[in-house]
N, C-alpha and C positions, 0 to 999 in steps of 0.2 A: 882141267883148270877152269874152262869156261863154265862148267856146271857149278863149281864152287862160287864163282863170281855171280852167276845168276841167282843162286840160293841166297847169297849175302845181300844182293840188291833187293830180292823179294822180301827178305826179313826187314831191311831198312824201310822199304815202302810200307809194309804192313804196320810197323811200329810208328812211323811218322803219321800215317793216316789215323791211327788210334789216338795220337796226341792232338791231331787237328780238330776232331769233333768234341762235343761236350762230354765230360767225364760222368758216366752214368753208373759205374760200379764202385763199390767200396769193399775193402777187406780190412778187418781190424780185430782188436782184442778189447775185452772189458774186464774190469775188476770191481769187486764189491765185498761187503761183509759176508754175503751169502753165496757168491759164485765167482768163478774165473772162467772166461770163455773166449771163443773166437766167433766172428760173425761175417756174414756176407750181405751186402745191401745192394739194391738195384732201384734206380729212379724210374718210375713208371710214367709219371706226368710231372709237370713243373712243381706241383705241390703235393705229390704222393710218392712214397717210396716203401719198398718191402725190405724187411730185415729178417734174416734167418740166422739162427745161432746154435752152436753146440757148446755146452759148458759143463763144468764140474760143480756140483752142489757142495760147497765146502763148509757151510755153516756148522753142522754138527761135528764134522771132523776137526775144525779149528777150536771148537768148544771142548774137545776131548771126550765126547760121548760116543764116538765110533772110530774105528781104525782106518776106514777108507771113505772117501767122498762118494757121493752119488753122481749120476750123469743124467743130462737132460738135453732136449732139443726144443727149440721154440721158433715161432714164426709170428711176425706182426705186420700189419698193413697200416702204415703211418701217414697221417695227413699234417702238413705244415699249415698252421693257422695264423701265424704271424712271423714276420721277418724284418730285420733291420740291416741294411747294407752300409758298410763304411766306404770312405772314399778310396781306399787302397785295395779294393777287391775282396776284403773279408766280409763275412756275413754271420749274423746270429739268427737262428731259426728256432721257433718254438713249435713243438709237434706233440701229437697224441695219436694213439691208434689201438685197435683191438687185434687179437690174435689167438693162438693156441699154444699149449706147451704139453710135453709128455716126458716122463723120466722115471728113474729108479733111484731112490734115496731113503734116508732115515728121516722120518718126520719128528718134529719136536714133541716133547711130552709136557703136559701142563701141571701134573702132580708128581711128587717124588715116588708115589706108589705105582705110577704108570710107567710102562716101558715104551720108549720110542722104537718102532719096528721098521726095518728095511722093507720097502715095498714099492709098487708102481703107482705113479700118479699121472693124472691127465686133467686138463681143465682149460678155462679161458684165461688168456693173458692180456694184460693191458700195458701200455707203455706211455709215459708222460715225461717230457723233459725238454731240454734245449741243446742245440748243437751249434758249435762255432766252426764255420768252414773258412779255412785260410786259402789265400790265392795260391799257395804252394802245394795244393792237393792233399792237405791234411785236415781231418775233422776231429774235433774233441767233443764228446757227448757226456752230459750228466743227466741221468734220468732215474725214475723209479719204475719198476716193472712187476707189479703184483700178479699172482696167479690165484684165481678162484677155482678150486678144483676138488677132486676126490682122490684120496690116498687109500690104497688097498694093500694089506699085508696079512700074512698068516702068523697067528700067535703060537706059543709053544705047544698047544694042544692040537694044532693043525686047523683051527677055525679061521675062516676068512673074515678079517675085520675091514670094514669100509667106513671111512669118516672123512670129514672135510680136511683138505690139505692145509694144516695149520701154518707150516713154514711159508707157504705161498702168500698167506695173509700178512705174515710178518715182513715180507719183502716190500710192503707198502712204505715202511719207514726206513728201509735200507737202500740208500742210493747206490747206483753203480756209475763208474767213470770209465769211459772208453776212448780209444784213439783208433782212427782208421785212415787208410790211404785211398784216395780216389784215383781211378784209372778208367 
């Protein structure tokens, strides 16, 4: 019975200590016209945070041009360049940052005679947006996150095709909305 009490006390102390210091981690989800995903964020300095995410590339699946979505992972190093704090502990932050992305999905086609092929892509990812942080440990984010990259796929003849990742450029005009919890 003493061991049970000791473990419970240790858990309470651990959780309480986690609440007492500044909340540096976030876990959340994001939705957009082109993707649905989950993310993990970590504050590095007062004006710098990292964001890593795993998401499904749903653009071509929602358009009916493929039966399954693609998958991708991304990472961005973001800098807060402006902030406005309210009197009740809420804050609006404007941020931007570079990063990288890699994934497997079907790229869009530009002509009806072209076939969008499933393949691997990788490239540089940017993120620009704003975040509303509430005193109750919830963040809401609205941003755009384009990818400037290379998409590689094999055609029906087995030839490797490499071209710029068209869907990544299209993400410039497709905002994503996210919600996350700070802990």
